[in-house]
C-alpha positions in Angstrom: 16.8 11.3 -25.2 18.2 9.0 -27.8 19.8 11.9 -29.6 21.6 12.9 -26.4 22.8 9.3 -25.7 26.0 9.8 -27.7 27.1 12.6 -25.4 26.7 10.6 -22.2 30.0 9.3 -20.7 30.9 5.7 -21.2 33.9 3.4 -20.4 35.6 4.4 -23.6 36.0 7.9 -22.1 38.0 6.8 -19.1 41.8 7.0 -18.9 43.6 3.7 -19.5 40.7 2.1 -21.4 41.7 -0.3 -24.1 41.8 1.1 -27.6 39.7 -1.9 -28.9 36.8 -0.9 -26.7 33.9 0.3 -28.8 31.6 3.1 -27.7 28.2 1.6 -27.1 25.5 3.7 -28.7 22.4 1.6 -28.0 19.1 3.4 -28.5 16.5 3.1 -25.8 13.2 1.7 -26.7 10.0 3.7 -26.5 8.9 1.7 -23.4 12.2 2.5 -21.6 11.9 6.2 -22.5 8.3 6.3 -21.1 9.6 4.8 -17.8 12.4 7.3 -17.7 10.0 10.2 -18.3 7.5 9.0 -15.6 10.3 8.5 -13.1 11.6 12.1 -13.7 8.1 13.6 -13.0 7.0 14.5 -9.5 5.1 11.9 -7.5 1.9 14.0 -7.3 1.8 14.5 -11.0 2.5 10.8 -11.7 -0.2 9.8 -9.2 -2.8 12.1 -11.0 -1.6 10.5 -14.3 -2.3 7.0 -13.0 -5.6 8.1 -11.4 -6.8 9.6 -14.7 -5.6 6.7 -17.0 -6.4 3.8 -14.7 -4.4 0.8 -13.5 -4.5 -1.1 -16.8 -3.1 1.6 -18.9 0.6 1.8 -19.5 2.2 4.3 -21.8 4.2 2.7 -24.7 5.0 5.7 -26.9 6.5 8.9 -25.8 4.4 11.0 -28.1 1.1 9.6 -26.6 2.6 10.1 -23.1 3.3 13.7 -23.9 -0.3 14.3 -25.2 -1.8 12.5 -22.2 0.3 14.5 -19.7 -0.7 17.8 -21.4 -4.4 16.8 -21.0 -3.9 15.9 -17.4 -1.9 19.0 -16.5 -4.8 21.4 -16.1 -6.7 18.9 -13.9 -3.6 18.4 -11.8 -3.0 22.2 -11.3 -6.6 22.6 -10.1 -6.3 19.7 -7.7 -3.0 21.0 -6.4 -4.5 24.5 -5.8 -7.5 22.9 -3.9 -5.1 20.8 -1.8 -3.0 23.9 -1.0 -6.1 25.8 0.0 -7.4 23.0 2.3 -4.0 22.8 3.9 -3.8 26.5 4.5 -7.3 26.5 6.0 -6.4 23.6 8.3 -3.3 25.4 9.5 -5.1 28.7 10.2 -8.0 27.2 12.2 -7.3 25.9 15.7 -7.2 22.2 16.1 -10.3 20.5 17.3 -8.6 17.1 17.6 -8.6 15.6 21.1 -4.9 15.6 21.4 -4.9 19.4 21.1 -7.5 20.0 23.8 -6.8 21.2 27.4 -7.9 18.0 29.1 -5.8 15.7 26.9 -2.9 14.0 28.7 -0.6 12.0 26.6 0.5 8.7 28.1 4.2 8.0 28.5 5.9 4.7 28.5 6.6 4.9 32.2 3.0 5.5 33.1 1.1 2.6 34.6 -1.5 0.8 32.6 -5.0 2.3 33.3 -7.4 -0.1 35.0 -11.2 -0.3 34.8 -13.2 1.1 37.7 -14.4 -1.8 39.9 -17.6 0.0 40.9 -19.1 -0.4 37.5 -19.4 -3.5 35.4 -20.0 -3.5 31.6 -20.4 0.3 31.5 -23.7 0.3 33.4 -24.7 1.0 37.0 -22.9 -0.8 39.8 -24.5 -4.1 40.6 -25.7 -4.9 44.1 -23.3 -7.8 44.3 -20.3 -6.2 42.7 -17.9 -7.2 45.5 -16.2 -10.5 45.1 -17.4 -11.9 48.5 -21.1 -10.9 47.9 -21.4 -13.7 45.4 -21.5 -16.9 47.5 -22.9 -20.3 47.0 -24.0 -21.8 50.4 -23.6 -25.4 49.3 -20.2 -24.9 47.8 -19.2 -23.0 51.0 -19.8 -26.3 52.9 -18.6 -28.9 50.4 -16.2 -27.3 47.9 -14.7 -24.1 49.3 -12.5 -23.4 46.3 -15.4 -22.3 44.1 -17.8 -20.8 46.7 -17.3 -17.2 45.5 -17.7 -17.8 41.8 -21.5 -18.1 41.6 -24.8 -17.8 43.5 -26.7 -20.8 45.0 -29.6 -20.4 42.7 -27.5 -20.5 39.5 -25.3 -23.5 40.3 -26.5 -27.0 41.3 -23.5 -29.1 42.0 -24.6 -30.1 45.4 -28.0 -31.1 46.8 -29.1 -29.6 50.2 -28.2 -32.8 51.9 -24.6 -32.7 50.7 -24.8 -35.3 47.9 -23.3 -34.4 44.5 -25.6 -34.1 41.5 -22.9 -35.9 39.5 -22.6 -38.9 41.8 -23.8 -42.2 40.4 -25.2 -43.2 43.8 -27.7 -40.3 43.7 -29.1 -41.2 40.3 -30.9 -44.4 41.3 -29.7 -46.3 38.3 -31.3 -49.6 39.2 -34.4 -48.5 41.1 -36.6 -51.4 39.9 -34.3 -54.0 41.2 -34.2 -52.5 44.7 -37.9 -52.3 45.0 -38.6 -55.9 44.2 -39.1 -58.1 47.2 -37.6 -61.1 45.5 -34.2 -59.5 45.3 -34.3 -58.3 48.9 -34.8 -61.9 50.1 -31.7 -63.1 48.4 
């Protein structure tokens, strides 16, 4: 490449260039030549070169790059033949992918979003109380109607059967000993 560098066009060759302009004949380094050679090769061959040499290897001399590429070329040709054979077999056999089946229907952007079936929950059998209104808390139906269809009576204990809240301070009997003493009642 360096021997052909003097034949490449430069600014000195253009019409109207100053006479003082000197033709630049800079030789490329070995590293730059290796980069040019690897760039000129096909992607598949360069990929097999990097796969054989590893990620840490980088060619520095053109002669070693030439020797390494000659060693990798038979392996590359065998791999290319195998890849072509696999590709030919894949094209000749009918597709078994789900998108090529008879039952496959490709969704379009205008199609509605599919919804889950309401009869089944969590992929199992339909539950006995799968309807929204079958789940009812009797206490909440009387005292807090906004949440009466969210749970069953046996799972939620916000209300006592007499209608007092379990979170109320009056229902907790905080000072029970003071109420029971007769001295305090007399006052």
